N, C-alpha and C positions, 0 to 999 in steps of 0.2 A: 553661705553661698560656696565654698570649698567644698562641702557636703554634698554638693551638687543636688538638693531637693529644694521646692519651692517654697517661699517665706510663710504660705499656709500653713503645711505640712510641718513646718519648724514649730510654728505654733501652737498648733495644734499638739504634736508631741510635748511641749513645754509645757501646755495648759495656758498661754498667756494670748493675748490678743494680737492677730496680724500686723495693725497700726504700729505696735509696742515695736515690733521686730523692724518696722520700715522706718521708723523714727530714730533708732538706734544707728542703723547703717546709713543714715542721713545726717548724723550727729546731731541731729535735733532735741536728744534726749540722753539722758543718763541711764546706766542700768543700776535698777534699784535696788537695795541691799537686800532687800526680802528674795529676789529673782537670782542671785547668783546662783545659788546651790542649783537651781532646776537649770539654767545654763551650762554648768559645768557637769553636771549629769548626763544633758543631750549630748554635749559635745564628745563628753568622755574624759577630758582633762579640763585641767584650768588654763586659759591661753593668754592669761598674764605673765610676763616673765616673773620668772624666780628672784628673790632678793638673797643675798650674804647677811643684810643689812638687817639685824632683829627685829626692827624698829618696822620697816616695810613689811618683813615677812611676818609681823603679826598682823597688820593690817590686811595683807594678802588672804591670810587663813581666816580672820575674822568674817571679812566680807564675802569668801569662798564659801564659808558654811553659811552664812546667813544670819548671823549672830549681832548683837546689838556691843558695844562695849561694856553695858550694863550687865549684860548676861555672860561676857567673858570676865568681866571685874569678879563676878560670883563664881566662877567657875577656876578662876587663879586664886580668888582669896586676897585682893588686893583690891585697894577703893580706886575710884573713877579716876582721880588725878594721875596715879601713878601708871594705869596701862594710858594716859594718854602722853605721858611724857616719855614712857617706853616708845609707844607709836609714833611721836613724834623728833625721837630720835635724841630726845634732852637727858635721859640717865638710860642704863643698862639693867635689864635684872640681875640681880645677883642670890649666891646660896641657893636655899629650898625654890624661891621664886625663879631664879635662871632654871633649874631643872624642870618646875611645872612648865614652864615657855617651852623649852626642848621637847618634853612629853608630847604638849601640842603641835607644836610644829612639824613634829615626825609622825603623827597620827595620819592614819589615811584617811581620804573623803569618802563616802560612798562609792564616789565614781570612780576612784581607783581600787576598789576591792575585787 
Protein backbone atom coordinates (compact mmCIF):
# COMPACT_ATOMS: atom_id res chain seq x y z
CA UNK A 1 0.00 0.00 0.00
CA UNK A 2 2.87 2.38 0.80
CA UNK A 3 4.26 1.80 -2.69
CA UNK A 4 0.95 3.05 -4.15
CA UNK A 5 0.46 0.12 -6.50
CA UNK A 6 -2.53 -2.15 -6.78
CA UNK A 7 -2.57 -5.52 -5.06
CA UNK A 8 -2.84 -7.31 -8.39
CA UNK A 9 0.30 -5.55 -9.65
CA UNK A 10 2.22 -6.36 -6.47
CA UNK A 11 1.07 -9.98 -6.69
CA UNK A 12 2.19 -10.21 -10.31
CA UNK A 13 5.61 -8.75 -9.50
CA UNK A 14 6.10 -11.25 -6.66
CA UNK A 15 4.67 -14.16 -8.64
CA UNK A 16 1.90 -14.88 -6.15
CA UNK A 17 -1.88 -14.83 -6.08
CA UNK A 18 -3.67 -11.52 -5.43
CA UNK A 19 -5.86 -13.25 -2.84
CA UNK A 20 -2.75 -14.13 -0.87
CA UNK A 21 -1.88 -10.45 -0.50
CA UNK A 22 -5.45 -9.58 0.45
CA UNK A 23 -5.38 -12.25 3.15
CA UNK A 24 -2.09 -10.89 4.54
CA UNK A 25 -3.47 -7.36 4.68
CA UNK A 26 -6.66 -8.55 6.39
CA UNK A 27 -4.55 -10.68 8.76
CA UNK A 28 -6.38 -13.83 7.67
CA UNK A 29 -3.13 -15.55 6.79
CA UNK A 30 0.52 -15.32 7.74
CA UNK A 31 3.34 -15.03 5.30
CA UNK A 32 4.67 -18.48 4.41
CA UNK A 33 8.38 -19.07 4.91
CA UNK A 34 8.89 -19.79 1.24
CA UNK A 35 7.55 -16.32 0.29
CA UNK A 36 9.59 -14.07 2.61
CA UNK A 37 12.47 -13.68 0.17
CA UNK A 38 10.10 -12.65 -2.64
CA UNK A 39 8.46 -10.05 -0.42
CA UNK A 40 11.81 -8.67 0.75
CA UNK A 41 13.09 -8.47 -2.82
CA UNK A 42 9.87 -6.78 -3.93
CA UNK A 43 10.03 -4.17 -1.15
CA UNK A 44 13.79 -3.74 -1.41
CA UNK A 45 14.19 -4.26 2.34
CA UNK A 46 13.08 -6.49 5.19
CA UNK A 47 10.04 -4.80 6.79
CA UNK A 48 10.49 -6.62 10.10
CA UNK A 49 12.25 -4.92 12.97
CA UNK A 50 15.91 -5.82 13.39
CA UNK A 51 16.94 -7.32 16.71
CA UNK A 52 20.06 -7.21 18.83
CA UNK A 53 19.01 -10.57 20.30
CA UNK A 54 21.01 -13.18 18.39
CA UNK A 55 18.19 -15.76 18.55
CA UNK A 56 15.60 -13.39 17.10
CA UNK A 57 18.13 -12.16 14.55
CA UNK A 58 18.73 -15.77 13.46
CA UNK A 59 14.99 -16.36 12.99
CA UNK A 60 14.61 -13.12 11.02
CA UNK A 61 17.64 -13.94 8.89
CA UNK A 62 16.56 -17.53 8.23
CA UNK A 63 13.01 -16.62 7.36
CA UNK A 64 14.09 -13.67 5.23
CA UNK A 65 16.15 -16.02 3.11
CA UNK A 66 13.35 -18.58 2.90
CA UNK A 67 15.55 -21.19 4.58
CA UNK A 68 14.24 -23.93 6.85
CA UNK A 69 15.85 -24.80 10.17
CA UNK A 70 17.08 -28.03 8.58
CA UNK A 71 18.82 -26.15 5.78
CA UNK A 72 20.38 -23.69 8.18
CA UNK A 73 21.68 -26.40 10.49
CA UNK A 74 23.50 -27.92 7.52
CA UNK A 75 25.00 -24.55 6.61
CA UNK A 76 26.12 -23.81 10.17
CA UNK A 77 27.23 -27.36 10.95
CA UNK A 78 25.04 -27.77 14.04
CA UNK A 79 22.27 -30.14 14.99
CA UNK A 80 18.62 -29.01 14.82
CA UNK A 81 18.19 -28.96 18.61
CA UNK A 82 21.12 -26.55 18.95
CA UNK A 83 19.72 -24.14 16.37
CA UNK A 84 16.29 -24.33 18.00
CA UNK A 85 17.81 -23.44 21.40
CA UNK A 86 19.67 -20.49 19.86
CA UNK A 87 16.51 -19.23 18.17
CA UNK A 88 14.51 -19.52 21.40
CA UNK A 89 17.23 -17.68 23.30
CA UNK A 90 17.95 -20.62 25.59
CA UNK A 91 21.59 -20.79 24.49
CA UNK A 92 24.08 -18.60 22.67
CA UNK A 93 26.49 -19.75 19.96
CA UNK A 94 30.10 -19.73 21.11
CA UNK A 95 33.51 -20.13 19.54
CA UNK A 96 33.58 -20.99 15.86
CA UNK A 97 29.78 -21.28 15.82
CA UNK A 98 29.43 -17.72 17.04
CA UNK A 99 31.62 -16.58 14.15
CA UNK A 100 29.58 -18.62 11.65
CA UNK A 101 26.37 -17.07 12.96
CA UNK A 102 27.86 -13.56 12.83
CA UNK A 103 29.02 -14.16 9.25
CA UNK A 104 25.53 -15.34 8.32
CA UNK A 105 23.83 -12.37 9.98
CA UNK A 106 26.21 -9.91 8.31
CA UNK A 107 25.77 -11.43 4.84
CA UNK A 108 23.66 -9.33 2.55
CA UNK A 109 20.38 -10.50 1.11
CA UNK A 110 20.05 -10.32 -2.70
CA UNK A 111 17.63 -7.40 -2.18
CA UNK A 112 20.37 -5.52 -0.31
CA UNK A 113 22.98 -5.96 -3.03
